[in-house]
C-alpha positions in Angstrom: 53.3 118.1 87.6 49.8 119.2 87.2 47.4 118.6 90.0 43.7 118.8 89.7 41.3 119.7 92.6 41.3 122.3 95.4 43.7 123.0 98.3 42.5 122.8 102.0 42.7 126.5 102.2 40.3 127.0 99.2 37.8 124.4 100.4 37.7 126.0 104.0 37.4 129.4 102.5 34.4 128.5 100.4 32.8 126.8 103.4 33.1 130.0 105.4 31.6 132.2 102.6 28.7 129.6 102.2 28.0 129.5 106.2 27.9 133.3 106.2 25.6 133.7 103.3 23.3 130.9 104.9 23.0 132.7 108.2 22.1 135.9 106.6 19.4 134.2 104.6 17.9 132.3 107.6 17.5 135.5 109.6 15.5 137.3 106.7 13.3 134.2 106.5 12.2 134.1 110.1 9.6 137.1 110.8 10.6 139.6 113.4 7.3 139.0 115.1 8.5 135.5 116.2 11.3 137.0 117.9 9.2 139.6 119.6 6.7 137.2 120.6 9.3 135.0 122.2 10.9 137.8 124.0 7.7 139.1 125.4 6.9 135.6 126.6 10.4 135.3 128.3 10.0 138.8 130.0 6.5 137.6 131.2 7.9 134.4 132.6 10.7 136.3 134.2 8.2 138.7 135.9 6.1 135.8 137.3 9.3 134.1 138.7 10.4 137.5 140.1 6.8 138.2 141.7 6.7 134.8 143.3 10.3 135.0 144.9 9.3 138.4 146.2 6.0 137.2 147.7 7.9 134.3 149.5 10.8 136.5 150.7 8.8 139.4 152.0 5.8 139.6 154.3 3.9 141.9 152.1 1.2 141.1 149.5 2.6 141.1 145.9 0.5 141.4 142.9 1.4 141.0 139.1 -0.8 142.7 136.6 -0.8 142.5 132.9 -2.4 144.8 130.4 -1.8 145.9 126.9 1.9 145.9 126.6 2.7 146.4 130.4 3.7 143.9 132.9 3.7 145.6 136.5 4.7 143.9 139.9 3.2 145.8 143.0 4.0 145.3 146.6 1.9 146.4 149.7 4.1 149.1 151.4 1.3 150.5 154.0 0.5 147.1 155.1 -3.3 147.5 154.3 -3.3 144.1 152.3 -3.6 146.0 148.9 -0.4 146.0 146.7 0.0 149.6 145.6 3.6 150.3 145.0 5.7 149.3 141.7 8.7 147.6 142.6 12.6 147.4 141.1 13.8 143.6 141.3 17.5 143.0 140.3 17.7 146.4 138.4 14.5 146.0 136.6 12.0 148.7 137.0 8.3 148.0 137.0 6.1 148.6 135.1 7.8 147.1 132.3 6.8 148.1 128.7 7.1 145.3 126.3 8.4 145.9 122.5 5.7 147.7 120.3 4.5 144.7 118.5 3.8 142.6 121.6 0.5 142.7 123.4 -0.8 140.9 126.7 -4.2 140.1 127.6 -5.4 141.7 131.1 -4.8 139.7 133.9 -4.1 140.1 137.6 -2.4 137.6 140.0 -2.1 138.0 143.9 0.9 135.6 145.2 0.8 134.5 148.8 3.8 133.8 151.0 4.2 130.4 149.7 4.0 131.7 146.2 0.8 130.3 145.3 -1.6 132.3 143.2 -4.8 131.9 141.0 -4.7 129.5 138.0 -5.2 131.3 134.6 -3.4 132.0 131.5 -2.1 135.1 129.8 -2.1 135.4 126.0 1.0 137.0 124.6 0.5 138.2 120.9 2.9 139.5 118.4 1.8 140.1 114.8 -0.3 137.1 113.7 1.0 134.7 116.2 0.1 134.2 119.9 1.2 131.9 122.7 -0.3 131.2 126.2 1.7 131.4 129.4 -0.2 129.3 131.8 0.0 129.6 135.7 -1.1 127.0 137.9 -2.5 127.5 141.5 0.8 126.3 142.8 2.7 129.0 141.0 4.1 126.8 138.3 4.5 128.8 135.3 4.7 127.2 131.8 
């Protein structure tokens, strides 16, 4: 008896090979700068949240600054009202240097004990792409 067609094992093997090839092709089509841009944005948002939480937990003034490819969180350690010492939060040492292709606009944000800061936006750029990270006066980051 002659059977025409494929067995289930052959069909599954072909699907696995096609899936592996498509993943490889898709990764090559997406530019690396888009990953760097998203990674830099995520690091900036995390730093904002960390600075905000630190300001609400401690009595000292807390400032987040961005410039070039660095994010820094400073705390007032000598109680003169001026943040002057970089911090370590959850094992992350600041200042934090982003990937080589990512840059940030220069900005400075002072957080009060309620987590409030000034409204502004930080532009994150990588390659020819950029994205804004907006901060509201209430400390909401989006």
